N, C-alpha and C positions, 0 to 999 in steps of 0.2 A: 665429587671434588674437581672434576675436569681432568683428572690424571689417574689412569688405571693403576699405576704403580703406587700412588699415594693411597688409593682406595684399598688396594690389596694389603698394604702395610697397616692401615688402620684396622682392617678386619683381623689381621694377625695379632695386633696388640690387644684388641678387645677379647679375642679368643684366649690369649695367654692370661689375661686378667681373670677370666672365668675359670681357667684351669688351675691357676695357682692361688686364687682367692685372696689376692693382695694388690694394692696400688703402689707398693714399693718397687721402683723401677728395676732394681737389681734382681728381684724375684720374678718380675714380669719378663725380663729379658732372658732369663735362664742361664745365660753365659755372657761373657764380656761382649761378644759381637751382638747378641740380642739386646743387651743393655744399651749399647751405643746406638743401635738402630731405633730403639724406642725413644731415646733422647732426641735423635734427629727428627723423628716424626713429630714429637710434641713441640719442637722448636720451629718447625717449618712455617714460614710466613703465610703459606697458602692453606694452612689447616686452622679452622676455627671451631668452637663448640657447635655453631649452627651447622657446619658441614658434617660433623660427626653425628649429630642427632638426625640430620636429614638422611644420612647413609643407612641408619637403622629404621627410618620411617617406612620404607617400602615393605618390610616384613610386617610391621604393625598394621599398615593399611590392608595388606592381604588378609591378615587374621581377622580384622574388623569388618571386612566387606560383608554386607548383608546381615549384620548382627546388631543387636541392641547394645549400645555401648554407654558406660558411665565413664566420663573423662574426669579424672580426679586431679586436682592441682593443689600444691602446697609449697611452702618455702622451708628450707633447712639451712642452717648456718654452719660454716666451716671456720672454726676458731683456732688460731695458732698461738693463743696466749701462752707465754713462757718459752715459745719456740719461734718467735717472729722477728728476731733481729736481722735475719738475712732473708727477708721476704720482700724484695723490691716490687713496687707496683701495687701493693695491697693497701687498702684503707682500713678504717676502724671496724672492728667486729661489732656485734650487737651489744656487748657489754661496755663498749666505749673505751676499753683498756688495751686489749691485744689487737693484733691485726688479723684480718680474715676476709672471707667473701661469702656470697650467698648463692644458692642454687634453687631455682623454682621450676620443677618439671611438671609436665602434663602427661598423665599415664592413662592408657586405655584399659578399662576393665570390662570383661564380658558381663552383661547385666544379670543374666539368668544363672550362670555357673560361678560367677565371681572370680574368673581366671584372669591373671595379668597377661595382657596381649602385647605390651611393649610401650616404649616411649613414643609420644606423639610430638612433643616439643619441649624445649628447656631454655631458660634464661640463666646465664651465669654473670654475676657482676660483683664489683666491690664499691664501697662508698667512697666518694671523693673527700669527705671530711664533714665537718659540722655545717648544716644548712644555714644559709643566711636569713631565710624567711621562715616564719612559723608555718606549719603544714597547712593550716586553713587558708593561708594567703598565697600559697604556691599553686601554679597552674597544674592541672592533672598530668600534663606531659612531663612535668618536672618531679613527679612523685613516684616513689617505688611502687605504690599501689596500682599504678597503671598496668603492671604485669598481669593482674587478675583479669582485666578487660582484654588485654592483648591475647592471653591464652584462650579466653573464651572465643575470640574471633578465630584463632588458630584451630580450635577444635572444629569449628564450622567448616573451615576450608580444607583441613587435612583429613577429616573423617567424613568427607562427603559421600563416600561409598557405603557407609553404615546405614542400617535400617532406621535407627534413631540414635540420637546423642543427647545425653544429659550431663551437663557440667556441674560438678559439686566441689565445695570447698568449706573450710572451717570458718571460724568467726572473723578471721582477718579479711575474708572475701565479702563481708557485709558492706557493700559499696553501692550507693544509690545509682551512680553512673553505670555500674555493671547491669543493674536491673533494667535500666532504660535502653542500654546499647547492646543487650544480648541479641544476637541474630535471631530472626523469627523462626528459622528452621531447626533450632535446637532449644532445649529447655535447661533450667538450672534448679539445683537444690542447694541452698546456702544456709549455713547456721547463723542465726541472728546474734549480733554482738551489741548493737546499740538500741536503746529504748527510744525509738523514733516518734516524732509527732505523727498523728493520723488526721485524715480529713474525711468529711462526709462525701461519699461518692456522687451524690446528687447535686449538692450545692458547691462542693469544692472548698468549703470553709473548714478550718481546723477545729477538731473536737477537743474536749477536755481530757480524753483518754489517750495515753501513750500506747505504743504498739504492744508492749508486754501486757499491759492491762487489758487491751483489746483481745489478745489471745486468750487470756483467762476467762473472758466472757463467751468464747466460742463453745459450741456444743461438743460434748464428748461423743465421738463416733465409733470408737473401738477400744478394745483392751487386748494387750499383746504380751506374751511371755517371751523374753529374750535371754538367751544364754550369754553371759558376760565372762570373758577370760579373766584369769587372775591378774591383778595389778599390784603395784608396790603397796604393801600394807593391807591389801584387800584380797580375799580368796576368790576363787572361781564360784560363780553363783548364777541363779536364775532371777532376773528382775521382772516383776509384774507391773506392766506399764499401762497407764491410761493415755489416750490420744484424743486431743481436741483438734478440730480442723474447720476451716472456713476461709472466707475472703476478707482481707482488710485493705484499706487504702492508705499508703504512706505518703507523707508530705515531703516535698523537696527540701533538703537542708539549706540553710542560709549561707551557702558558699558561692563566691563569685564565679568559680570555674564551672558551676552547674547551671549558669544562666540560660544555656541552650537546651536544657532538659525541661520536660513538662513539669508543672507545679505539683503534680501528684501522680502516683501510679498504683494500680490495684494488683495485688499479688495474692496467692493462696498461702495460708499460714498453717503450720502443723506444730502443735505443742505436745511434746512427749515427756511425761513426768512419772516418777515413781512415788506414789502417795505414801506407801508404808515400807520404807527400806529397813533391812535388818539393823539391829542396834550397832552403833559404831561404824556404820557404812555410809558414805556420801551418796545421797540419792541421785539417780540419773535424771537429768533434766536438759532436754534439747528444745530449742525454738528454731523452727526451720521456715524459710521462705522458698516458694517454688512457683513455677509456671505450669506445673502438671496438675491435673484435676485431683480434688480431694473430697468429692461429694459423698463417696461411699466408704465403708469401713475398709474394704479391700484396697481402694486407691490410697487412703491415708496410710495403711500399713506398708504399701509399696514405697511410699516416700521414705519411711523409716528404713526399709531394706536398702534403698539406694544410698542413703546417707551412711549406713553402716559399712558399705563398700569402700568408703574413704579410708578405712583402716589399712587397706592394702598398700597405700602409698607410704604409710608408716613402716610397713615391713620392708619396702624397698629402701627407705632411709636407713633402717637398722643394718641391712646388708651393706649399704654404701659406706656407712660410718663405723663406729667402734666395734660393733658385733659381727663385722664381716670384713669388707675390703679395707676399712680403716684409713680413709682419705687423709685424716689429720696426722697420720704417722708417716706420710710420704716425705722424702727428702728433697723433692722438687721445690724450688724456691721462687723462680720468676713467675709473675702473675699470669702471663699469657699461657705458659706451659701448664700451670696449675689448672687453669680454666679448661684446657683441652683434656687434661687427665680427668677432671671432674666429669666432663661429658662422657668420656669413655667408661668411667666408673658407673655412671647412671645406667647406661645401656647394658653393661655387664651385670649390674645388680638385678635388673629386670629379667635377664636370661637365667640368672641363678635362681630367682624365685620361680620361674617357669619350670626349671629342672626339679626343684623341690616339690612343686605341685605334681609333676609327672611321677616322681618317686612315690607319692602318696595316692596315685591312681587317677590322675586327671583325665577327663574325657576329651580334652582338646587335641587337635591334630598336631603331629610332629612338625609340620611346616611352620608352627609358631617359633621354632627354635632353629630348624635346619633348612637348607636350600632344598626345594622339592627335587632338584636334579640329583641329589644324593640319596634319594629314597631307595633306588635299586641296589646301590652299593651297601647301604645299611641292612637291607633285607638279606642280601647274600652273606654279610658278616654275621648277622644274627643267627642264621641257620647253623653256622659252625660252632656256636656257643651253647646250643641245646643238647641235652642228653637223651637217653633212651626212654626214661620214665616220664610220665605226665608232669611230675613235680619239677623236672629239669627242663621243661619246655616253656617258652614265653606264653603266659596265659592271656595276654592282652591282644586286642584286635590290631592287626598290622596297620601301620600308618598313624597310630595315635601317640600322644606324648608318653603315656604309660608304657607302651610297647618300646619306644625309644629309650626310656629310662631303664627298663629291664636290661636292654643290650649294653647300655653304658655301665650299669652296675656290675654286670657279669665281666666286662672287660676290666673293671677296676678290682676284681678279685672277690666279689660277693658270691657266696656259695648257695644261695636260694633257700637255705634251711633255717638259719638262725635269725637274728634281729635285722631290721631294714638296713640298707646301705647308708653309711655316713657321708658327710661332705667330702672327706679325703678320698673315699672310695669312688665317689661320683666324679671328682676332679681328675683322678688318675684314669678312670674309664673314658672320660671325655677326651683327654689327650690321646689315648690310644686309639679311640674311634677316628679322630681326625687323621692320624697317621695311616690307618687302614683304608680309609676312604681315598686318600691320596694314592696309596698303592693300588687300589682297585681301578681307579681311573687311568693310572699309568699303564697297568697291565692291559686294559682294554684298548688304549691308544696304540700300544705296541702290536697287539693282535690285528688291529685295523690296518696298520701299515703293512 
């Protein structure tokens, strides 16, 4: 941020959000002085959502270095309907009734382990009002959909140290311009939303078959069993999936803002479908476009596995919204301060997910969450929490997230014998750990003097 004091204050506010599990400023501050300090930080003209996300980027880049990364992007809406009379600076929410704003993050996921590594980028905006032109007549630069392309570019630039990067998104990211302008050093897996025109790759002429019809004509290359979690009205179950895969050529849509794009582009397509779902259950059916190879059964199944990692961003949204930090319950009113709070909430939500993964035995290193310079302090603190029996000792390899989570849980009052530590225990332990780390460094500084 160009100011060490601002950076330190931002780190403190994010830490407090993780500890208290809320975006209500009164709770974040802890006391009146902390509350006022948080308000001053959110109101500072030199603090923006981009600055806050960039401050968290270094940790994400360190965790992603040399690894195979799936960069997941999606949009979530913050709607203050019924509580929007004193929200200056906000435009209409998605329902067109209340006021609100939108958040579109890009999150790095470790491809092999499925671990959340952190926030890569995020856009926060509100709508100015009703658009004067129909969406097909607006230039791409004037559309909200440009964020999907911008985030793809951002993944290429900010994750340059990764071994490989695959950007994935849901049906809203089915954008022809994204397919064309995807940087050559990264790949994409996008769920199809539009039944597009196709062309013959040899002649360039349009065919009679649309893209969905062309996918149905592809060869079945694999069968896959996938465990699906319980959903609203549907129990947990195992889906028996058939997978078709092959190349298709998509024609350029007849939109003026795509005149600089080629008339057609060839992509690989994967259709995943459940031929015989249980009675009363909606069949799973995905149509995916990708630049990754799909010639073999293993390659086609890998595309399905990559797209399934998109669910991790939904977990971050749940923590960010009503099931966790509850951004829509905040009393902050002014738009700029809300946007800063939302950026802090996103970075905090990702760290909370990491701590939950650690509690469940994640193999990721502790540096995903903590500063490597604090490792010696945490190791020394951890020794004091161990008992004399093997059951009372930290069973995880030193330096891992699971090792760190054991220490945090013990500080929070977990006794190692009964059920796993809950969110409140972890929050309490995390706060105590930060206090002890500060004390450890202070004691060392005094000794050195």
